C-alpha positions in Angstrom: -71.5 -5.7 29.4 -74.6 -5.0 31.4 -77.9 -5.4 29.4 -80.9 -4.0 31.2 -84.6 -4.0 30.3 -85.8 -0.7 31.5 -88.6 1.9 31.1 -88.2 5.5 30.0 -90.6 8.2 31.1 -91.8 9.9 28.0 -94.0 12.9 27.3 -96.6 10.5 25.8 -96.3 7.6 28.2 -93.9 5.0 29.4 -91.5 3.4 26.8 -89.9 0.1 27.4 -86.3 -0.1 26.3 -83.0 -1.9 26.5 -79.9 -0.2 27.9 -76.4 -1.4 27.3 -73.6 -0.1 29.6 -70.1 -1.2 30.6 -69.5 -2.8 34.0 -66.6 -0.5 34.8 -68.9 2.6 35.2 -66.7 4.7 33.0 -68.5 7.5 31.2 -68.9 6.8 27.5 -70.7 8.6 24.7 -74.4 7.8 24.3 -75.9 6.3 21.2 -79.5 5.6 20.4 -80.2 2.5 18.4 -83.6 2.6 16.6 -85.0 -0.7 15.4 -86.8 -1.5 12.2 -90.6 -2.0 12.2 -90.1 -5.5 13.7 -89.1 -3.8 17.0 -86.9 -5.0 19.8 -85.9 -8.7 19.3 -82.8 -10.8 19.5 -81.4 -9.7 16.1 -81.4 -6.0 17.1 -80.3 -6.9 20.7 -77.2 -8.4 19.2 -76.6 -5.4 16.9 -77.0 -2.9 19.9 -74.8 -5.1 22.1 -72.1 -5.1 19.5 -72.3 -1.4 19.1 -72.0 -0.9 22.9 -68.9 -3.1 22.7 -67.3 -0.4 20.5 -67.2 1.9 23.5 -70.6 3.4 23.9 -73.6 3.4 26.2 -76.5 2.3 23.9 -80.2 2.9 24.4 -82.5 0.8 22.2 -86.1 2.0 22.8 -89.3 0.4 21.7 -90.2 3.2 19.4 -93.7 1.7 19.0 -94.5 1.9 22.8 -97.7 3.7 22.1 -99.1 0.6 20.3 -97.6 -2.3 22.3 -94.7 -4.2 23.7 -92.5 -6.9 22.0 -93.3 -9.1 20.2 -94.9 -6.5 18.1 -95.5 -8.8 15.1 -96.3 -12.3 16.3 -97.2 -13.9 13.0 -95.5 -14.6 9.7 -96.1 -11.2 8.0 -94.7 -12.4 4.7 -97.4 -15.1 4.5 -100.2 -12.8 5.4 -99.7 -9.5 3.5 -103.1 -8.0 4.3 -102.7 -8.7 8.0 -99.1 -7.3 7.9 -100.3 -4.1 6.1 -102.8 -3.5 8.9 -100.3 -4.2 11.6 -97.7 -1.9 10.1 -100.2 0.9 9.9 -101.1 0.4 13.6 -97.4 0.6 14.5 -96.5 3.6 12.3 -99.7 5.6 12.7 -99.0 7.2 16.0 -95.4 8.1 15.0 -96.1 11.4 13.4 -93.1 13.7 12.8 -94.1 15.7 15.9 -94.2 12.5 18.0 -90.9 11.4 16.7 -89.2 14.6 17.7 -90.8 14.5 21.2 -89.6 11.0 21.6 -86.2 11.9 20.3 -85.8 14.6 22.9 -86.9 12.2 25.7 -84.4 9.6 24.6 -81.5 12.1 24.5 -82.5 13.6 27.8 -82.7 10.1 29.4 -79.2 9.2 28.2 -77.8 12.6 29.2 -79.1 12.1 32.8 -77.2 8.8 33.3 -74.0 9.0 35.3 -72.2 6.6 33.0 -72.9 8.7 29.9 -70.3 11.3 29.0 -71.4 14.9 28.7 -70.2 15.3 25.1 -71.9 14.6 21.7 -74.2 11.6 21.1 -75.1 9.6 18.0 -78.2 7.9 16.6 -78.7 5.1 14.1 -82.0 4.0 12.4 -83.0 1.1 10.3 -85.7 1.0 7.6 -88.7 2.9 9.0 -86.5 4.6 11.6 -84.0 6.0 9.2 -86.2 9.1 9.1 -86.5 9.1 12.9 -82.7 9.2 13.1 -82.8 12.4 11.0 -85.6 13.8 13.2 -83.5 13.0 16.3 -80.6 15.0 14.9 -82.9 17.9 14.2 -84.7 17.8 17.6 -81.4 17.8 19.5 -79.1 19.5 17.1 -76.9 20.8 19.9 -76.3 17.2 21.2 -76.5 14.8 18.3 -73.2 14.9 16.3 -73.6 11.8 14.2 -76.7 10.2 12.6 -76.9 7.2 10.3 -79.7 5.6 8.3 -79.5 2.1 6.9 -82.1 1.2 4.1 -84.2 4.1 5.4 -87.5 4.5 3.7 -89.4 7.6 2.7 -86.4 10.0 3.2 -87.6 12.1 0.2 -91.1 12.6 -1.0 -93.4 15.4 -2.1 -95.2 15.4 1.2 -94.9 18.6 3.3 -93.6 16.4 6.1 -90.8 14.7 4.1 -87.7 14.2 6.3 -85.4 16.0 3.8 -87.2 19.3 4.6 -85.6 19.3 8.1 -82.1 19.1 6.9 -81.5 22.8 7.6 -82.0 22.1 11.3 -79.4 19.4 11.5 -75.8 20.0 12.5 -74.7 16.4 12.7 -72.5 14.5 10.3 -74.9 12.2 8.4 -74.5 8.8 6.7 -77.1 7.1 4.4 -76.8 3.6 3.1 -79.5 2.8 0.5 -80.7 -0.6 -0.8 -81.3 -1.4 -4.4 -84.8 -1.9 -5.8 -86.3 -0.4 -2.6 -89.9 0.5 -3.0 -89.7 2.7 0.1 -86.7 4.6 -1.4 -86.5 4.1 -5.2 -83.7 5.3 -7.3 -85.4 8.5 -8.3 -86.0 9.4 -4.6 -82.4 8.7 -3.8 -81.3 11.0 -6.6 -83.5 13.8 -5.3 -82.5 13.2 -1.8 -78.8 13.4 -2.7 -79.5 16.8 -4.3 -81.2 18.0 -1.2 -78.2 16.9 0.8 -75.9 18.7 -1.5 -78.0 21.9 -1.2 -78.0 21.5 2.6 -74.2 21.9 2.6 -73.5 19.9 5.7 -71.2 16.9 6.1 -72.7 13.7 4.8 -72.2 10.6 2.7 -75.0 8.8 0.8 -74.4 5.6 -1.1 -76.2 2.7 -2.6 -75.1 -0.8 -1.6 -75.1 -2.8 -4.8 -76.7 -6.2 -4.5 -78.1 -5.3 -1.1 -81.9 -5.3 -0.7 -84.1 -3.6 1.9 -83.2 -4.7 5.4 -79.9 -6.4 4.3 -78.1 -5.3 7.6 -80.4 -7.2 10.0 -79.4 -10.8 10.7 -82.9 -12.2 10.8 -83.9 -10.7 7.5 -84.5 -13.0 4.6 -82.3 -10.8 2.5 -79.5 -10.5 5.0 -76.2 -9.9 3.2 -73.3 -10.5 5.5 -70.5 -9.0 3.5 -72.5 -5.8 2.8 -73.8 -5.8 6.4 -70.2 -5.8 7.6 -69.4 -3.0 5.2 -72.3 -1.1 6.7 -71.1 -1.8 10.2 -67.7 -0.4 9.3 -69.2 2.8 8.0 -71.3 3.2 11.2 -68.4 2.6 13.6 -66.2 5.0 11.6 -68.8 7.7 11.7 -69.4 7.4 15.4 -65.7 7.2 16.3 -65.0 10.3 14.2 -67.6 12.4 15.9 -68.1 11.1 19.4 -64.6 10.1 20.5 
């Protein structure tokens, strides 16, 4: 496996990223791995590397490139909640729905231009904050994104006019949503309303709550990492991608 730190030319600047490709040069489906708000770091490098090992070319961009480069959070955010709140706002602020879709198109176009990426459908997976971005990627490039997954995604349903659920009608991909329990960013009531929106959409999807799994349970460096449930999530992700990309 070749792991390269690269830069991707974007409409809004230059994004640093990590690209995972196989040494044999064989064309493989492209998958975009979107990190949580902690950004690119060793835990997500391992996750993206493992995903590439399943037979994909994986792009892991720094979705917060407008604000800075890793490490994006260089302090113990759990010990300093006020400082953390300010930093999270700095990171998320520039990522408006419109910016997410511009970026999504650039990521897809970058992968499509690589000689070692097959010309068929692609996939995208988002964690926490980027669960919504995975949806927006599927909407921005509906003709190319065939599978999209969100793990403990936050804010997928709200009363805001920019709520992600309102773009479902633009999505053609098969979708998968794994929700945490007691998640303030996606409480039970929001999950219920989101599930109804998915039903009304009429596309192919699965949405489920992982009992005993709390927000960010899939990420190895999370304090609530739940290995059994993380492996279950991994199985769901690989099944989804294999069914739609291979």
